[in-house]
N, C-alpha and C positions, 0 to 999 in steps of 0.2 A: 666423755671428758667435759668438765665444766668449762664454760665460756670465761676466759680470762679477761677482766675488764681492760678497756682501752680508754685512756683519759683524754677528754676534750680540754686542752689547755687554754685555748683562746680561739677567736674567730672574727671575721669581718666580712662585710659584703658592701657592694656598691649600692647607691640608689638604683632602683629598677626604673628604666626610662622607656616609656611607651613608644612603640614604633608609630611614626606619623607619616609625613610625606617624604619618601626617599630614605637613603641610608642615614643612620644616626651618627652622632658626633664621635663615637668611639668604636674601634674595632674590638673583636673579642679579646685579643691579646692585650690591648690597652686597658680594657676593663679589669682583666685578671691581674695585670701588673700594678695598676694603681691601688686596687684593694689589697693585694698581697704586700706591697711595699709598706703601706701604713701598718699592717698587721705585724710584719716582721721587725719593723723598727722599734716596737715596744716590747720585744722579747729579750731575755737575758742571754740568748745564744745568737750567733751570727747565722745568716742565711746559709753559709757554707757548712754549718754544723748539721744541717738537715741530712737525713739519709736518702731521701728521695722526694720528688714532687709528683703528684698524680692529679690530673685535671680532667674532669668530664666535660665533653663538648659534643653536642649533637649536630652542629652545622658550622664547622670551621671553614674559614675562607681558604681559597687555594694557596695563598701566600702565608698561611699559618698551619701548615701540615705538622702534625705532632705538636700541637699548641702547648701541651704540657712541658715539653722541652724548651720551647720558645719562651714561655713564661719563666721557667726556672733560670735560664740564662739572663734574661732581662732583669730578674729580681736580684741578681748578684750572687746566686748560689754557687757559681763557679763551674768549671768544666767537669769536675769530678762528681757532682751530684746529679744522678740520673733523673730525667723527667719524662713522663709518658702520659698518654691520653687514653681515656676509656669512653665508650659510647654504649649506653643502654637507653636510648631515646630519652624520655622524660626523667628517668632516674639516673642519668649519667653522673650527676654530682653525688648522688647516694652511692653509686657503684664505685666512685673514687674513694669514698670513705671505707666501703667494705673491702676494697682491694688493699687499702692501707692496713686495715685490721688483719687481713690474712698475712701480710708480710711481717707485721709485728709479731703475730702469733708464731710464725715460722722461724723467728729469730733473725730474719734478713734485715730488719730495720728496727729502730727504737724511736725515731722522731721523724714525722712525715707531715708535709704540707699537702692537704687534699681538699679538693673543692670542685666547682663546676662553673661554666661560663657559656654564654651564647650572645651573639649580637644578631638577633633575628631580623632586625631592620635591614641588615646587609645581606640577607639571603639572596642568591642570584636569580636573575632572569635567564632562562635557557633557550637555546635554539631548538626547534623541532628537528627530528632525525632527517627529514627531507631537506631541510636547509643545510644541515651539516654535510649531507651528500652533495648538495649543490656546490658548497665551498670546496669539497674534496675534488669534484670534477673540474672546478675552475683551476685548481693547481696543476691539472694535467694538460691544460691548454698551452700550446707552444707559440702560436702566432697571435698578433693583435686581432686578425680577422676571426680566428677561433674564439678568442675571448669576447669579442663584440657579439658574436652569435650566441654565446653562452649567456651573456647578460640579457639579450633579448628574450631568452626563454625563462627568465626569472619572473615569478608571479608573486609580488610582494604581499598581497592580501592573504594568500594562502600560506606562504612560507615564512614570513617575518613576524607572524603573531607569536609573541613570546610565551613560553611556559613558565609559570610562577613556581620557582623552586620550592618555596615554602609550602605551597599547596601539595606538591608532590611528596614532600617530606612528611606531611600530616595526613597522608593517605595510606592506609594499610594495604600493602601489595598482595596479601593473601586473600583477604575478604573484599578488597576493593572499596572500602568505606573510608571517608574522611573521619577524623576523630569526633567531630561534631555529630556525625551520623550514628556513631556508636553510642553517643550520649542520648540521641533520640530513641535508640533501642531500649535504653534503661528507663527512659521516661514512659515508654509504652509498657514495658515489662512490669514496672512497679506502680503504674497509674499515677505518675507524678504530674500534677497540674502546673500550668504555666505560672499561675499566681504564686505557687510555692517556690518555684525557682527564682522568680523575681524578688520575693521576700528574702530568700537566702542571700541573694546578691546584694540587696540593699543593706542587709546586716553586715556583710563583708566590708562594704564601703564605710559604713558607720563605725565599725570597730577599728578599721584601719585609720580613719580620720581621727578618732579619739586617741589612738596610739601615737599618731604623729604629734598631736597637740600636747599630749602628756609626756612626750619624750621617752616613750617606751622602746623605741627601735634602736637600742644602744649599739647594735652590731653594724649600723650603717656608717661608712666613712665617705667623705665627700669626693667628688670627681671634679677635675678641672680640664677643660678642653683646650685645643690649640689657640683659641682666641681669648683664653683667660676667663671664660664663663664658668661659674661655679654651680654644681649640681649637688644638692644636699639631702633631697628626700625623693621618695617614690612619686613620680609625677602622674600616675594613672588613677590615684585615689580621688574619688568624687565626693567631697563633703556635701555637695548640693544635690546628690542623687535622691530621687523620690520614687515611690511606687508608681505614681502616675507616669513619670518619665520613662521608666523601664517598660511599662505596659505598652507604650507607643512603638517600641522597637519591633521590627518585623523578623520573623524566623529567617535564618540564613541558610541552614543546611537542608531543610525540607520546606521550601517556600509555600507550599500549599497546605500541608497538614502539620508541619513541625511546630515545636515549642522552644527550640534552642535559638537564642538570639545573641548578638554581640554583647548585650547587657548582662546575660546570665552565663557567659563564657569567660574564661581567662583571657587576659590581654596578650597580644604579641609584643614582646618586650626584650630589651637588652639589659644584661646584668651579669654580675659575677659574685661568687661566695666562696670563702675559704675557711677551713678549720685546721688548727694545729693539733695533731694527734700524737700521743706519747704513751710509751710503756711505763710501768712502775719504775723501771731502772732509769729511764730518761727523766722522769719527774724528780727522782731523788738526785740525779747528777746535776741538774740545772736548778734545783730548788724551785720548781714550778708550782704554781697555785691553780690547779685545774678548776674549770667551771663545772664540770660534771664528768660522768663516765658512760661509755657505751657498754651495755650489759648483754645485748643480744641483737641479732639481725636475722632476716629471713627474706627469701625470694620465692615467688610463686608464679605459676603459669595458669592461664584460663583461656576461654574462647576469645579470640581477637575482636569479635563483633560485640563483646561485652567487656572490653578492656577496662572500663571504668570501675569495675568491681575488684580490681587487683588489690586494693588495700585490705579488703575483707579476707582474701585468700592468703595474704602475706602476714598480716598482723595477728590473725587468729591462732596460728601455731605457736607464736611467741606467748600469747596469753595462756595457752594450754600448758606449755612447758613450765611456766612460772606459777600456775595455779591461780590465775587472775581473771576477773571479769572486766567488762568494758569500763565500769566506773570505779574499779579499784585503782586505776591510774588517775593522776591528778591533772593531767593535761594531754590533749591530743592535737597533733597537726596532721590534717588530711589535705593534701594538695588539691586546690580547687581548680581542676581542669575545666569543669563545668558544674554548675549548681546541681543539675540532674544527676551527675556522677556521684557527688558527695551524698546527696539525699538517697540515691540508689544504694550506696554502701550502708547507710543507716537502716534502710528498709530491709536489706538482705540480712543483716545481723539480727533483726527482730523477727525474721520470717522463719518459722519452724521448718517448713518444707525445704527452703533453700539451704538452711544449715544442715539438715539431714542429708539431702541429696548431693550437695556440692562440697560440703565440708566434712561430712561423716560424723556430725555431732548428734547428740540425742535430741536436740531442739534448738530453738533460737537463743541468742545471748541477751536479748532484751534491748532496751533503748539506751543510747549514749546521751548523757547529760549535755545539752547544747552549750551550757556555760563552760564546759571543759574543752570545747572544740573550737580551734582557730580563734583564740581569745582576742587576738589583735588583727583580725581579718586574714584574708588569704589571697590566692592568686587572682581571683576575680577583681579585686581592688588593687592589689600590689603588682600584678603581672606575673608572667610565666616564661622567663627566659629558659627554655627547655633544659639545657645542660646544667643550669645553676639551681633549679628549684629544689632538687633532692637534698643538696647541701644547705640551702637556706632554711628549710623546715627543721632540719636537725639542729642547726645553730640557734634558730629562734626558740625552739622548744626548750633548750637549756636555759635561755634567758627568761622565758615565761615561767618556768618552774621556780627559778630563784626569786623572781618577783612576787609570785603568789604564795611562796612558802611550801610548795609541793615537793614531792620526793621523786616520783616516777612519771614518765611520760612516753608517748609513742609518736613517732613521725612516720607517716606512710604515704605512698604515692602510687597512682596508677601509671601504667606504662604502655605506650602504643605498641601493638603487636600482641597484646594479651598477656601482660605480666603485672606483678605488683611487687613492691619492695617495702620493707618496714625496718625501723631501727628503734629499739627501746633504750632509753637513757635514764640515768639516776643522777641526782645531785645530793650533796651532803646535807 
């Protein structure tokens, strides 16, 4: 059965704010609500006319359980509009889009608000299990003397050292590797040099800075915090980045032999992104003027230790289904988890052996034109709020295609746990 197009009516995202010292100024729900409120205010329908709200989030806080429903209620959708949350690590926002597509195709919905969010600066610090057991034992003490004796057995140096929740979340529980260590695997596998990674990262910052100056990031809506401070643009972009400066940074994940540094990795960031998705029926009912349409999606699995190659495994089947080569598309968005990861994808597509053995192709697909890839920079410069990135790249891809006069494009992302997701879009 042919893939019925789903229309991207509109979209908006917050500025992506780099995590610095301590929790950022916005909770994940605050980010989602501020972006969603601006987006919905400019629509011809009311928030209560939505059929549902779907929000991807990889690290919701304990007081934002089912953050999709929280956002829907705070956005004024009313009690009758269901809201729910999806989680597929780095592709949570893309999963929200795909879940919306499935429900529209099934006839369960016609008009959906879908997106993603994360406030990674607010990821928790955790107690060790031994400390939790100490607290549990303390609750069993009946007398002051018993409690005093229990306190005397406390060893703060051993028990109070916190566990960084974000580091736990960015570690694959099956292969036991941090995401950055999987990027080191790709650097080794494809002989990617440190200078190549730094050059790619520098280009990301330069392109993002140019996009900011030229006003190309039309999807951003401003944020205002409780003190009245205004946030209008992604604050991790370094217009002053240089090759020399990047070269001075030390490897983080493999301090002795590694090549992956904070400078050639995506940034820890807070942000939200939304898209309004509609069926043909909803477009006609509300006289909507779509930005573009989604024509195909794909998910793929692969070795978690090489999770960064997920875009290759997800985007290639779409290309095959539509009889397209890499450069038959006018624009690509590959989420920049790490420079080595994106470069690794490009090497894999060009590698005859990899394409034969891993993708079942006759040979490699050749080289992707770098001018078509991440034309306005990527997550290395803009940041990677895990739950939001999959939605951001789909939204920005549509804007990039419209600006450059292109027709078709692909947004694709690697996913912790060894997966990849891809969405192909078209504009009129």
